[in-house]
N, C-alpha and C positions, 0 to 999 in steps of 0.2 A: 795578659794573660786570659785563657780561656777560662769560660765557665765552669766547664768541670772539675779544672784544677783550681779555680777558686772555692768551689764548694766542698772537694774533698780537702783541702788543705782547709777550710775552714774548721773540716768535722772532726779532723785531726789534731787541731790545734784544741777544740772544745771535749774532745774525748767524746764525740756523736758517733755512731753507728749510723752510716747509712741506709736509708731506706730507698727502695727503687721499684716502683710499681712498673708492669707490665700491663697495653693494653692496645687491642686491634683496632687500627685505623677505621672508622666507619660501622663499628657495632654499636648501637644498632644502626646509624646514622652519624654521617661528619657531626652533626649541630650538636647530638648527644655526646659526643667522642670528646669533642673542645669543652663542653659543660664539665665532665667527668676531670679532665684534665684541671682544670682549676678548680676543681672538687677534693681533688688528690692534693694538689698543694694546702691548701685549707689542713686536707688531714694528716699532713707532714711527710709527704712525700719530698727529699732530696732530688733527686731527678728523674724523669717519667723515661721509662723506653716504651717507643710508639712503632708497633706492629705495621710492616707494610704488608699489607693481603696480597697470598700469591696461593695460586690451585691448587701446589702440589707442598702442603707443608711439612715435610717429611720429619724433624725433627719435632713437633707438638703434636701432644694427645688429641683423644676426642673433643677435651672441651675449648681448646685453642682453636682447633678444627672448626668445628661447630662457632666459632664466632669469626674465623675467616670466612666461612660460608656465609654469613648473615651479610658479612661486608662486602664482598661480590656481589652478593644478590643485588646490591643498593647501586653495583656498578662503580664502586672506590680502584681508582688509580695509583699511583704513584705520584702523579701530578698533585692530585687531590690530599694525598698527605702532607705535601709542600706547602698549600694552600691554608692548613690545615694549623701549620704549626707557625708561619705567618700570620693567621690570626690568634695564634696564644700569644704571641710575642706582643700583641698589640694592648696588653693589661700586663704580663710577666715578661722583663726582659730579663730574668737573674733566673730561673728556674732552667739546669740545661736538660734540654730534648737529645735523645740517641733513639736515631731509627734502627729495629731490627728487623730486619728480614732474611729474602733470599736471593741470590744473584741476579737470577734472571729478569727481573725487572730492570734491574739497574743496566744491567747490559742493552737492552733494549733502547734503554733512553740515551744512553752511552755514556763513559765514565767522565769525560769532559762537563756534558750537560747537565747529569747528577751533580756532580761537587758544585759547579757554579750556582744552581739552582736550590741546591741544599743550604749551602752559604748566604746566597741573599734572601732564604727565607727564616734563617734564624736557629738553621741543625747545628748542633753540637759534634756528634759523635755517631759513628757509624758502626752496628755490627752485623756483618752477614754470615747468616748461620754456615753455610754452605763452600765458601770460601777459603782454602786450605791456605795455610799462612804463605807456603813458598812460591804460590801461582797468584801473591796478592800485591806482589810488587810496585806494579801499574796504576792500580787503583789506591794504594797505600800512598804511593809518591803525588797523586793529582791531590787527594784528601788532605795529606799534610799541607801542601801549597796552598790550600783553603783554607788553611785552618781548622780543620777538622779532625776531631779525634778518631782512631779507629781501633773498636773494642775486638777482642780477641776471647773466644772460651776454650777453656782449660777441662780438660777431660780426666776421671778419675786412671783413665787408660795411658794417658799421653805420657809418653817417653822423653828423656832429659835432651835429647838435639831439639827436639820440636820443641820443648817447654823453653829450653834455650834462645830458640828463632823467635817465640811467638811472645817472649818478652821482651825481646828486643825492638819489634815491630810496635807494638803495643804503647799505647799512650790512654788515658783518662783514668781505664780501670780496668782491672781484670773481671771477667766472669768464668769465678768457677763451676761448675756443672756437678751438683752434689751428688750423683747417682749414674748411672749405665742405664740408657733407657732415654723415653720421650719425655716432655714435660707432663706434670698433673701425677707420676709416679709418686711413691711414699718414700721418704728417706727410712734407711733400716739401720745405718754403723755410723753413728755419731765419730766413733772414736777412728773411724779410717778418715774421714772429714777433715779434722782434726790435723792428723798426723799428715795428710796429703798438704791441706794450707799452712803447715810449719814448711815444708818441704820448697814449697813455692818462695816462701820468705828467702830464701837463698838467691834468689833469681830475679829478683825487684822487690823494687822499693813503692812500685805503686799499689793503691789500694786492692785488697783483694775481697770481692763479694762474692757470695751465695747464692745461687739459684736453682731453680728445680726441686720439686716437693717440698717447699714452705707454704702450709695452708694457713694456717693461723697464727695468733700473737705468740704462743705458747713456740710452736715452731721456729718461728721467727727469733724469740728472744733465744732462745738455742743453738741456734747458727750465727747471730750477730755476738753471741758468746766468744767465740771462736775464730773470727772473721771481722772484715772494716765494714759489713754492712750484707742485708738481704735483698735479694730481688724476688716480689709477689706477683706471680702471674695468671695462672692458671684461674686460684682460688678467686680473684678480683674478676675476670673472665665469666667466671661464672655466676657469681653477683650480678654482673653487667646483663647477662640471657635473661636476666628477671624482668627488664625496663622493656616498659611498650617502645615502638615504633612508631616514634610521633618525632614532628619537628623542634619542641621542646620539651624540657624533662623539670619537672615540679622538684624545686629547691630539695623540698623534705628524699624526692626520690633519690637523689644526688647525694644525699648525707646519708641513705640508708644505704647504701651502694658502696659509699666510698669507706665507708666505718670499719671495714678490714685492715684500712693501712692505719687510721686513725688508733686504732686499736692494738694492732702492731707498732706504732710508733710510741706510746704507752709502755709496752710491756719491754722493749728495747733502750728506753731511757730509762728505766729503771737498773738498765746495768752502772751505768753513768757512777 
């Protein structure tokens, strides 16, 4: 059984809502990212989405784009992200890690090489923002053979036929995009989101987690109440932007930066 399934099954058994933070690898540097990853687990994260820096993050808003720019300025590459996961696994063998990014760096490395290195490093899932499901068959098959889940985005505008295709391919969890637009935008219609998630239930038994627009404990609690969990990205990356670019971070800085996740954990636990 994969780490993701172990965590999601345990969450369902215990009526626990999933909390999944996203951060950019190498922002402000790789050593800080590693410290933040461990700090996020202590704060209550169930799964960590680790962004692969790419020069054209078209689905991301200004906050994450700036985080990507900071990481790229440090020379962070895909192989460095893999090394980061490997280092994380030296102290944490149970928290699932999902790589999230764009197709170009993966194609450059090569599908087989990417999957082999990801599996060897301890990666559990991959979410590629700009890979349409109908074009993902080859990579999906290679990742599946390597024991890695492929996670897909579902948008408010996703049509029925495409939705069925996504649910048939996806494993781990479904990432429901709460709004039309880029990361960092604000949620405006909770009722529509709840209705769309209810519609999704007819197509899958996988956990459905909500991302985009979740900025604080209150919005995390509201979204967790109508889904299986939440993803917090831009709000966390905004906090990370305040960290100094140094080889090691003071523990107090890590605690202060990850506090948003701790507060979200407490808020969604109140739903139980």
